[in-house]
C-alpha positions in Angstrom: 123.7 148.4 74.6 124.6 148.1 78.3 124.2 151.0 80.7 127.9 151.8 80.5 129.4 151.4 77.0 132.6 149.5 76.8 135.9 151.3 76.1 135.7 149.9 72.5 132.2 151.2 72.0 133.3 154.6 73.3 136.3 154.6 71.0 134.4 153.6 67.9 131.8 156.3 68.4 134.5 158.9 69.1 136.3 157.9 65.9 133.3 158.0 63.6 131.5 161.0 65.1 134.6 163.1 64.8 135.2 161.9 61.3 138.7 160.6 62.0 140.9 158.5 59.8 144.2 158.5 61.8 144.3 155.9 64.7 147.2 157.7 66.4 145.4 161.0 66.5 142.2 159.2 67.6 143.9 157.5 70.5 145.7 160.7 71.6 142.5 162.8 71.7 140.3 159.9 73.0 142.6 159.5 76.0 141.4 163.0 77.1 137.9 163.4 75.7 136.8 159.7 75.5 133.4 159.2 77.1 132.2 162.8 76.9 130.4 162.4 73.5 131.6 166.0 72.7 132.6 167.1 69.2 136.4 167.4 69.1 138.3 169.3 66.4 141.5 167.2 66.2 143.1 169.7 63.8 143.6 171.9 66.8 146.5 171.2 69.3 145.4 168.9 72.1 146.3 171.3 75.0 144.5 174.1 73.2 141.3 172.0 73.3 142.0 171.0 76.9 142.1 174.7 77.8 139.0 175.8 75.9 136.7 172.8 76.4 137.8 171.7 79.9 139.8 174.2 82.0 137.8 177.3 81.0 134.7 175.4 81.9 136.1 174.0 85.1 133.3 175.3 87.4 130.5 173.8 85.4 132.2 170.4 84.8 133.3 170.2 88.5 129.7 170.8 89.6 128.5 167.9 87.4 131.3 165.6 88.7 130.6 166.4 92.4 127.0 165.2 91.8 128.6 161.8 91.2 131.2 161.9 94.0 129.1 163.9 96.5 132.2 166.1 96.9 133.7 163.3 99.0 137.4 164.3 99.7 138.3 160.6 100.3 136.9 159.6 96.9 138.6 162.5 95.1 141.9 161.5 96.7 141.6 157.9 95.7 140.6 158.8 92.1 143.6 161.1 91.7 145.9 158.5 93.2 144.6 155.8 90.8 144.8 158.2 87.8 148.5 159.1 88.5 149.7 155.8 89.9 149.8 152.1 89.1 146.0 151.7 89.7 146.4 148.9 92.2 143.9 149.3 95.1 146.3 149.1 98.0 149.1 151.2 96.5 146.4 153.8 95.6 145.3 153.9 99.2 149.0 154.6 100.2 149.4 157.2 97.4 146.2 159.0 98.6 147.4 158.7 102.2 144.2 156.8 103.2 144.0 154.2 105.9 142.7 150.8 104.8 139.3 151.7 106.4 139.2 155.1 104.7 140.3 153.5 101.4 137.6 150.8 101.5 135.0 153.4 102.3 136.0 155.6 99.3 136.3 152.5 97.0 132.8 151.3 97.8 131.3 154.7 97.3 133.0 155.0 93.9 131.8 151.6 92.8 128.3 152.6 93.7 128.6 155.8 91.8 129.8 153.7 88.8 132.7 156.1 88.0 135.1 153.1 88.3 135.1 149.4 88.2 137.6 146.8 89.5 139.9 145.0 87.1 141.3 141.6 88.0 144.6 140.0 87.2 144.2 136.9 85.1 145.6 133.7 86.8 145.8 135.7 89.9 147.4 134.3 93.1 145.9 137.3 95.0 148.1 137.4 98.1 147.6 140.7 99.9 151.1 140.7 101.3 152.4 140.9 97.7 150.2 143.9 97.0 148.7 141.9 94.1 145.4 143.7 94.6 142.9 144.4 92.0 143.2 147.6 89.9 140.9 150.5 89.6 139.7 151.1 86.1 137.9 154.3 85.1 134.6 153.8 83.1 135.5 156.8 80.8 138.9 158.1 79.7 137.8 161.7 80.4 137.4 160.9 84.1 140.9 159.5 84.3 142.2 162.6 82.6 140.2 164.9 85.0 141.5 163.3 88.2 145.1 163.1 86.8 145.5 166.6 85.5 142.6 168.8 86.6 141.4 167.9 90.1 144.9 168.1 91.7 145.4 171.7 90.3 141.9 173.2 91.0 143.2 176.2 93.0 145.2 177.7 90.1 142.7 176.6 87.5 140.0 178.6 89.3 142.3 181.6 89.2 142.6 181.2 85.4 146.2 180.0 85.6 146.6 176.8 83.6 150.4 176.6 83.7 150.5 173.8 86.4 148.2 171.6 84.3 150.1 172.3 81.1 153.4 171.3 82.8 152.0 168.2 84.4 150.3 167.1 81.2 153.4 167.8 79.0 155.5 165.6 81.4 153.1 162.7 81.1 151.5 163.2 77.7 153.8 160.7 75.9 152.8 157.8 78.1 149.2 158.8 78.9 147.8 157.0 75.9 149.6 153.7 76.7 146.7 152.3 78.7 144.1 153.1 76.0 146.4 151.4 73.4 146.7 148.3 75.6 142.9 148.0 76.0 142.3 148.4 72.3 145.0 145.8 71.5 143.1 143.4 73.9 139.8 144.1 72.1 141.4 143.5 68.7 143.0 140.3 69.8 139.7 139.0 71.1 138.0 139.8 67.8 140.7 138.3 65.6 140.8 134.8 67.0 137.9 133.3 65.2 139.0 129.7 64.7 139.9 129.2 68.3 137.9 132.0 70.1 139.4 133.8 73.1 137.2 133.1 76.1 139.1 135.2 78.7 141.4 138.2 78.2 143.0 140.8 80.4 146.3 141.7 82.0 148.4 139.9 84.6 150.3 141.4 87.5 151.9 140.2 90.7 154.9 141.4 92.8 157.4 140.0 90.3 155.9 140.8 86.9 153.4 142.7 84.9 152.1 141.4 81.5 150.1 143.7 79.3 148.0 140.9 77.7 147.1 137.4 79.0 144.4 135.4 77.2 143.0 131.9 77.1 141.4 130.4 74.0 138.5 127.9 73.9 140.9 125.0 73.3 143.0 126.0 76.3 145.9 127.8 74.7 147.5 130.6 76.7 148.6 133.8 75.0 150.9 136.4 76.5 151.4 139.8 74.9 153.2 143.1 75.1 152.1 146.5 73.9 154.6 149.2 73.0 153.1 152.6 72.1 156.4 154.3 71.1 157.7 155.8 67.9 160.7 153.5 67.9 160.5 150.1 66.2 160.1 147.3 68.7 163.3 145.2 68.9 164.0 141.5 69.6 164.8 142.3 73.2 161.1 143.0 73.8 160.3 139.3 73.1 163.0 138.3 75.5 161.6 140.6 78.2 158.1 139.2 77.7 159.4 135.6 78.0 161.3 136.6 81.2 158.1 138.1 82.7 156.2 134.9 82.0 158.9 132.8 83.6 158.8 135.0 86.7 155.0 134.6 86.8 155.4 130.8 86.3 153.3 131.0 83.1 154.0 128.9 80.0 152.3 130.6 77.0 151.6 128.7 73.8 151.8 131.9 71.8 153.3 135.4 72.2 151.9 138.5 70.6 153.5 141.9 70.4 151.8 145.2 69.4 154.2 147.9 68.2 152.9 151.4 67.3 155.4 151.9 64.5 156.5 148.4 63.6 159.4 146.1 64.4 163.1 145.5 63.8 164.0 143.0 61.0 165.4 140.7 63.6 162.1 140.5 65.4 160.1 140.1 62.2 162.3 137.2 61.2 160.9 135.3 64.3 157.3 135.6 63.3 155.4 132.3 63.1 152.8 130.1 64.9 154.3 131.0 68.2 154.8 134.7 67.6 152.4 137.2 66.1 153.2 140.8 65.5 150.7 143.7 65.0 151.2 147.4 64.4 148.8 150.3 65.1 147.4 149.9 61.5 146.4 146.3 62.5 143.8 147.8 64.8 141.9 149.5 61.9 139.2 146.7 61.7 138.0 147.9 65.2 136.6 151.0 63.6 135.4 149.6 60.3 132.0 148.3 59.3 130.0 149.9 62.1 126.3 150.3 61.9 124.7 153.7 62.9 122.7 152.0 65.8 126.0 150.9 67.3 127.2 154.5 67.8 126.8 156.4 71.0 124.7 159.6 70.5 127.0 162.7 70.1 125.9 165.6 72.2 128.3 168.1 70.7 129.8 170.8 73.0 128.1 170.5 76.3 129.8 173.4 78.1 
């Protein structure tokens, strides 16, 4: 296993070591505690666990995190900007109110600390004036949570007041798991194409369009995909939007894939075929099945 486990490796370990059987619950709690290797009781409300395991232990966790960031204010500003924004490097600099020089300094320090890594747009034109910069990707979901909801409110947290965190989290909770779902969908897609293996997969973004999934197969086929982590059934209009994005990006996919948390409308299902594949949250179950013990990341239990 590599020094830094992949997101899929972290998720599989989290799922099995906490004895879960519900993917939706797993994704929701993993979005907060992923990468910590702590035991998590998912029968308890999520914010109750956030309060007891994270906020009440703020001082101890903060001390450990500053060992990685060297208490660098520029780094902390950039991490919070990335965790709460669109993750693009240059827009994160602006959000953190950092000059290009300060941003670059903070970025290089964070890359050395291995808290984050750079994510690239597939088929990228990479023109700076379009702000089509790379994106910042947190190595662990927990760090993303920390710098989105804990670090910005440290003053009131230290006073034992968690109301600011609770309000901020409740406002963003519904969409906070979207990124995790998207990454798991990419991992599933890569594993599911056995006859014509996927050789490259990721996301695409430029100034005109953002596409959740873009993949290339060994034979040269291009796959574009959309991920909708909502309770509503995905409608036919989502396929139209995906095609429009591809047109704006000047891409001509051979196949479209749509992942919908809770299924699809009958109109969209009627379009399924060689050029359109549809997957639900349940489709991802193979990601957490048939795992050998040696593949799991050791669980440390409650660290704080």
